[in-house]
C-alpha positions, 0 to 999 in steps of 0.5 A: 367542316371544323375539327370540332364539328367532325368530332361532334358527328362521330360522337353523335354516331356513337351516341346513336348506336348506344341509344339503339342498344339501350332501346333493345335492352330496355325492350327485352327487360320490359318484355321479359319482366312484364310478360308483354309484347312490344307491339301487342296488336296481333295483325301488326306484322314483324316490321312495325316494331322495328320501324317504330324504333328506327323512326325514333332513332332517326329523330334522335340522331338528327337532333344530336348531329344538328345540335353538335354541328350548329353550336360553336365549341365555346357556346356548347351547353347542356340544354335540358329543354332540348333533351326533354323536347327530343324525348317527347319527340321520340315518344311521339314519333314512336307512337305515330309511326306505329299508328300510321303503319297499322292504319295503312296495313289494315286499311282503316284509320280507326285501327291506328287511332286505337293503337295510339290510345292503347299504347300512350301509357305503355312502358315501351314508348315511355322507355324510348322517350326517357332513353332519348333524354338521357342520351341527349344530355350525355351527348351534350355533356361530352361536347361541353367538356370537349368545347371547354378544353377537355381531351381524351383520356391517356394511358400511362404509356402515352405520356412523354414524361421521359 
């Protein structure tokens, strides 16, 4: 693994942690301001919501690592298409995992389908998708800068001017 690939994996780990923090913050604000539950299904249980978010988080982490490791430093570009597809994928995975978990826990497929239909326009999966787009764009911008010679910022005392 090259130095750039190691750098891309480390930055992907930090970007994934940032994505998780932004999801938690967004869900908290949306829930507080709109006075709605993240998972409105009363029979959902405590693990459906976190599992839905974890599935989206995993998807975004994989996309970040793959896009950082597979593309050479000089060819790194900010791909709006990749960002939009990742956001759409995170949105879809979030909803699908919730639907599957609810269908499995109730034993009825219609429960999962109803959950999907009721949550298509919910602000929570929309936030998951939008945040994924922003994280991917930011991550790719960092890799592009590094691939074109940018280095980390230095404190004034780190310079060897003397």
